[in-house]
N, C-alpha and C positions, 0 to 999 in steps of 0.2 A: 421852426415855424409852426404854431396852430392855428389853432381855428383863425379865421378872419371874424373881426366882430363886428368891422363898420358896415353902414348900408352899403349896399352893393343896387347904383341903379339898372335901367334897362339895357342900357350902353354897354357897362362896362361886365355886365352880368352876361348879356346874350351876344354881344356883339363883337365888341373885347377883350371876351375872356378866357383869361391865363391859366384857366383850372380847366385840366386835362380833361375833365370826366362829361365837362358842356363841350370843350375840344372834339373828344370822341363823337358827341352826338352831332355837331355840324358836319363831319365827314360824314356820318352813317345819315344825314337826311339829304344832305348833297349829292352822295351817291346813288341816294334812293331816287331823288328826282335824275341824275342824268339817267340812272338804270330805266326806268320808265322812258324817257325819249329814243335809247337805246334798244329797249324790245319794239318799241313801237316803229321806229324805224325795220326792222326784221318782218314785223308784219307785213309791210305796206311791198318790199321787194319778195318776201314770200309770192304775194297779189300776182305780183308781175310775173314769176317764172314757174307757177301753178298753172295762169289761164292767161297766156302772154298776147293773146287778142285780142279778149277783153274790156271794154273798160268801164274802169271803177270810179265813183262818184266821188270815194274818198281819198283815192288818189287826187284826182282835179282839186279836192277841195286843200290839200295840203303843200301841193307841187304845185300848182298856179300853174306857169309862164312854162314848168321846166316841162310841161306833159302835151300829148296832144288829143281832148277829148276822154281822159282820164287811160289813157296807154302813157305807159313810162317808159323815157328817151334811152339810150344806152348812156349817154353824158350821166343824167344825174341818178341812174340805177346804179352806179359804176363809184358816185359821190358818196349814193345812200348807204353801201355796202362799208366804202372808205371811214365815216362819219362812227358805221355803228363799231365796227372792229377798234374802233380808235375809245371812243367812247366806253366800250365794254371792259378792253382789257385796262386802257388806264384811270379810267374816270370813276368806274362801278368797281373791278375785284381790287384794283389798287388803294384805290379811297376806301369800300365797304369792308375789307379787311384791315391793312397795314393801317390806313389813319384811322376806324375806330377801334380797332383792339386795342392795337399797341399802346393810343393812348388811353383808352380806358383802363387798359389789366396792368402796364407793366408800371406804374405807381402802388396801385391794390395788391400785385402777389408779391412783392419784392420788399412791404413794406416802407414805402418813402410818402412824402405827406406831399407830391407832387412833381413831375418833372425835371430834369433838372436845369431847363431853363424853362419857366414858362413864357416867357414875352416869345423866345423864337420858336417853339410851340404855336402861341398864336400867329406868327409870321408865317411858318408853314401851314394854316390852313386857309389864313386871307391867300396866297401864291396860287394854292392849291384854287380855290373859290374863283381867281381872276383867270387862272389858266382855263377854268372849265365856261365862262362867260364869254373869253372869246375863238375857243373851239363853237361853241353854240353861235355864236355874231354872224364865222362865217358860213353857217349854213345859209345867210341872207342875201348875201354878195350875189351884184348882177349875175358874173357870170359863172355862181356856181358855187359850192364849199371844195373841199383837193377831192382828186376824184385818182388817185396812184396807188387805191388800195391803203389798207393800213399801214403799210411795210414802205409806202413811200417810194419806190426804187426810180432812181433815177431813169431814162431822160425824160422823163413825165412828169420828175418834180420839179426837175431842174433846169426846164427852159419854162417860162413862161406860158410863150405861144405855142406849146405843144396840143393842147388839149382845154375844152374851159375852164375845166377843174385845174391847172396851173396855173392861173392867175391867182388874185389875190386870194384867191381860199386855201391855195397850196401854203402865203406867206403868213396867212392868220393860222394856221394848221401849225408851223414854225416857227412859231411865235410862241404860241402856245405851250408847246411840248417844251420850249427851254423853260418858259418859267413853273412846269409842270414839273418837268427833271429837280431844278432846282429846291420847291416845297419842298419834293423826295428827299432831296439831299438834305436837307436842312433837322426834317423829324429826324431820317436813319442815323446821324449824327446824336441826333437828343436821346434816344432810343440806346444806342451803345453808350452811353455815355452816363445814362440814368442804369442801367445793369449792371455796368462798372462797379461804380462811387455809393450808388443809394441803394444797396441793399441793407437790409435790418438787421440787427444784431442777432445771427447763429442762422442767416441765410446765406449757407452755403451756395456755390454754383449748382454742389450736387444733391441740394433741397430744392431749386427750381420746377415747379412746374413748367411740363414742355411745352405747355403756352409762354411760358419766359424764353425756354429756347428756342422754338419757330422763329419765333418775334425779331431777340437778340440776333439770329445769324442773318434771318432775310433782313435786317440791316445793312450788317456785313456785305451783303453779295449786292443790297441796291447803290451803297458807297465802292463798290469797286468799278459795276457797270454801266451804271448812269449816266459818268461824266460820260463814258464812250458813242452815247446816243446824243449826247448833246456837239461834243464834236463833232460827228457826222450831220449836224442838223445845222452848226454854225459854218460848215464846209461847203453844206447844199445852198444856205443861204450865199455865200462867197458866189456860188456860181451862177446865183439865179441873177443877183442885183450888182456886180461888180467882173465879172467878164472873164472868171478864172476855170478853170477846166478839170476838176481834181477826180470826178467824176463822168466825166465829158471826153468822146474824141468821135471824129468822122461822122455828123451828124446832117443827115440832110432832112429838110422840112420844104413839101412843094417846090423837092428841084431846086431848092435853094441848097450850096452848100456853107455850112455857120462855119466859122473859123475856131470852133475848138480843136485839139489835138493835146493829144499826150495822157489823157483820164481814161480810168476805166469803171463802168458803173460795177462792175464785180468788188471793188475797193469799198463803197457804200455796203454793198451786201456783208461785209464783213465788219465794217463798224453797227450796221442796223447789228445783226444777228449774233454779235460781242453781248449787247443787250440784248436781243432779243429774247434770247433761250433762255437766261439766270433771270427775265422777264416771268417767265411761267413759272417758277418758283418762289420770287417775290409774292406770286397770286398764289401757291398752293401750300407753300409751307408757312404759313400763319393759319389756313382752313388746317394742316393736318395738325396740328398745334391744340386747335379750337377741338377738334372732332379726338383725338389722344384723350384730355383732358373731361368732356362729356362721357366718352364713353365709359372709361373708368368710375366717374360719378353715376352714373346708370345701370352700369353692370354691377355696383357695389362691390370692386372688387381692388385691387392696387393693378395699375396697367403693369402688363407681365412685359417684361424686359428695360425698365426705366431708361439702364445704360447704353443697351443695346437702341434704343430707340434715341438716344443722344445721338450716339456714333454715325446713325443712319443721316439724322440732319445735318451735321457734319460733313458728310462723304457728299451726299446728295448737294451741299452746297459747293463743295470742292469740282465736283466733276462738272457740272453746272455750267461750268465756267467754258471747259473745254468738249465743250459739243457741238458749238455753235455750226461748223459745218456741215452738219447732218442734211442743215436747211439749202443746202447749196450741191449737192448730189451734180445737175445738171446742168452746171455752170462752167461747164470746160476742167470740175478740179482736176488735178494728177489723180489718178485712179488709186494711187499707192495713199496719200494723201486721205483719200474715199474711207482707203482701209481703218484707216487710223482714226477717222471720226465715229465710223462704225463701229469698234471696238469699243471706244468709250460712251458713244450711245447707250449701246446693249449693257455696258460693265452698269451705267447710272439704274436699270432692272433692280439688284442685290439691294443697294439700300431701300430702295422702292420697295422691292416685297419683303425686306424685313419691316420695315412700317406695317406693310398690309397683314402678314400676319401673325402681327403684335395685337392688331385689333381684333382678330376674328379671336385669338387667344382668350382675352380679354374677355370678348363677348363668351368666351365658351362655359358655358355652365355658372353659369351668375346670373344673379338675381336681378334681371332684365326691367328700369322702371321706362316701361315705352312710351314717355314723355316725345312731344314734339319735338326738341331740340337733339332726341336720342335720335327719332328717327331721320332726323335729317342727316344725321353724323354716319347711320349704317347707309342711309343712301349713298353717302359720299366713298364711303368705302365700295360698292359694286361699282357706282357709276368709275372710280378713278381703277379700279382692276380690269373694267369691261374696258375701259378708253386706252388704260397700259399697255394690255395684250396686240393693240392693234400697232402699235407703238413699237413692237420686234418687226412687226415690213416696213415701215420707214424709215426705220433706223437701220437699216443693210440696204447699201450704196444699189446691189445688183436688184433689187424688189424694188426698191424708191423709185427707179426710172417708170418702172407700169403704170404707178398712182400719181406720179408730182402732182400738186393742182388738177385733181381729179377733187371731188366728194368724199373721196376717203379721206384727203387728207381736215375736209371739212369737218367731218363725224370724230376723227380722232380726236384733234387737240380742242372743239367743244367738249366733249364727254371729257376728255383726261383734265381738261383750264377750266373751261369755260361750269359746267355744271357742277362737277366738282367745287371751283372753287366757289362758286353758288350756294349749294347746298352747306357746302362748311360755312357761310358767311350766317343762313339763314339758319343754322342752328346755334350760331354763337349770339343773333338777337335774342330766339327764343330761349336760351339760357338763361344769359347775364341781360333781360331786357328788365328782373326785377333787381339789380344793381344799376340801371341806367335811371328806371324813371318811380321804381318802388311800389308796383304794381304786376299784376301779372297779366301776359299775352291771354284770351281764349285758346282753351284748349282744343274743342270740338274742330273750332275756323282752324287753325291747329293744321288738324288732323287731314281736313279737307282739300287744306294749302299742301300738306306734302304727296297724298296720292294722288290728283290731280295734276302738279309738277311732277315727279318721278315718270307716269306713265306719258304723260306727251313728250318731257325726255326724249325715253327710252322709241317714244311710236317718230320723234322728229332723225336722231339721230343713229337707228339704228339703222334703218333701212339706207340715209347715204351711203354707208358703208358698201351696199351693195351697186349703188347706182354709181358710186367710184371707178370700183372693180370692171363697172360694164365700159368705162372711158369716159363717164360724163365731166367736161371740164366746168370750174366753179369760175364767178364772176361772169358769166355771159349771162343775157338780161333775157335772152330765147333762144332755146334750141333747134326752132322751125326750121330753121337751114338745113339740121342734120338729120335725113331720115335714120341712118344709124338708131338714132337716139326716141323712137316716136315710141317703142315700147316702155322706155321708163318715163312716159308723162304722167301718167294715172299713179304713180310711184314720189314725182311728186305733187300731183295736188293730195294724195294723203302727208305728205308730209307735213304741206302748208295748214291740212287740217288741224295736225297734233300741234302745230305751231301757234296757229290761234290758240286752242285750247289751254297752251302751257300761257298763251300773255295775259287770256282771263283770269289765271288760276290765281295771276300776281297781284289783284285786284282784292282776292280775299287776303293776302296777306298784308297788302295796305290799310285795307279797313279793318282790322284785326290791330294790326299796331298804333295807327292816328286814335280809333275807339278806346284803348287801353290804356294810351297816356294820361288818359284825364279818367275812363270810367270801368278801367278793369278791377280786380277785385286784388285788395292790398296786400301786399307782400308782408310775409314775415321775414325777419332777418337773415336766416339762412333757407330757402325754400326746398333745393333738393341734398341738403345736409350732405354740400361739401365741405371737404378739409382746408379749404387755403383762402388768403388769407383778406381776401376782398366781402367775403361772407363774415368778419365780425367789424366789419363796419357801422354804422348807422344806419338803418333802410333811408330815413331824410341825408340824401347830400352834404354833407359839408365841404368846404373848401380847408384840405389839408387834412381831410380822411379818417381821421379818427381824434377825437374829442382829446385825449390828454396823450398820458406816454403810447411812443409807436409799439407797438407787441412785438415782441419777443420770438423767436422761432428753436421750437424743441428736436425737430422729426419731420421728415420728407411728407411732401405733401400728397399720396398716394396709402393712406393705413386704415382703407375698407374694410370693416368684416374682420379684423383682428383680434384671435383670442387666445386663450391660456391655455394650462395642463390639462385645464378641465372641461375644457371646448364652450365656456363663457367668456363674453364678449370683454377684450381686456377693460375698458373705460363704461364699461354700460350701454354701450350704441354700438351700432355696428361701421360709426367714423371715429376720427378722432382728429380734431383742430392740430393745424403744424402749431400753434399757439400751448399745444395742453404739451405740461411738463413730462418728464418720462418717471414714470413708478421706479421701483426700486429694480436692479436686475433684468429691466427692458431693454429690449434689442431700438437702439437710437436709429438704425433707419436711415 
């Protein structure tokens, strides 16, 4: 399939497009919109935590009947925390990384005209869009949105009469997630088939950029684990609506004995976390691939340990499916089984460390180009290592008991998954923006965005470790009834001020992004002097990617600063495109 010459209408180009590049933009902008809502929710509940007795007009303006005189009620506080977590994990990080960059880069970097199925790709986006709308609609139902936490543990999620957020809001949550899972499965299968079958001539698996390995393996994890969450959601719907008791047993409400027998909420935990922990890597692996690519390009060096990096991706993918029990150490688990999950959890630190050391070694003595994408990539390495170290505490069953369900857990997973993944997403947006829109983002605004964001990220989540060690529980809308936590009240105020700073910093990014689409400096074909195939396509994007014959690949994607025996660049510059034929006697790499 070559470039399409028929005239496209607005509807076929921007709405029902089957072009992977347009679909990637749709995923990105939808994810950004959901991100604004998710971050705004965090601002609201941080105000409540920092100043629980004070009235805020902004809370009254946005929450209406769900509060009294600008003070948040416990029910709506838990509901906002629930929807914030759901939106950020599924609708921002999954869409912003896999949805956006898998769609944008897989055909471009493997030398394909498009995805294996453009139609299924389009369906994947629209299912994602519909699930997003349903999740947002759940915010406006009378009894309030789902409020059982983003993990939706029974019985709060299984009994419509349990709390206000267990009613229609929870039903909409489950419906939204079922549609989201269908979208993810269709997308993942498309990515896998495309990488397997549509690579251009010469593009062996060992010549794929690390981005491709990351997206490919992420898709495999999604196909393995997402159906398990779908089964949990369907069984939960049956418990809610059809009188079954998969997850319920011996339930009392207001003195009334309900008829449920034989079920177990722990079964739901198993099903949820069998997806829930691989989901961490569905989010973080694409960011790892993006960061590997950007660090190599901007260090002007080959990525250190290419095959070790591939091995670590595969090891992380395998181990991520056998560690889910570390979320359940205090669920009554057999201590021996706890020790098994402790072992597999600590084992996953090895491939993660391989990646961290390889990134640092790639940076070492490189000719660093400190553009915005590079800054966010280095920031990713920093937050990933910082957050990963606290994972050693939570991964040990004996230590985890002391900090389970405290702010220590919140700090850990926000740093290692939330902030790190978002940094990877920002790095990717800044790096591939010229390929998406043919223009450059403003570098000065990018610098402001990075430094304010990383300052706010550490200002929010570093102190959380200490209030967590002090025992402060998460998901409580106020701690004023617990005098033992009075000493950490001021820390919560500091955290909230940094959170507000971080939220405001994203306005710089949004302004930079949307203004640059129309008024940014026009990009050259290869602004970063990178080697991979996407930079051989025309600046003006066309459906089909290359106007003529698809290019042939002759080398791996990391031939940077390659010199001959005289110390001269082998091909006259410090980068060699994958499409450049080998010289006589040149190592094919």
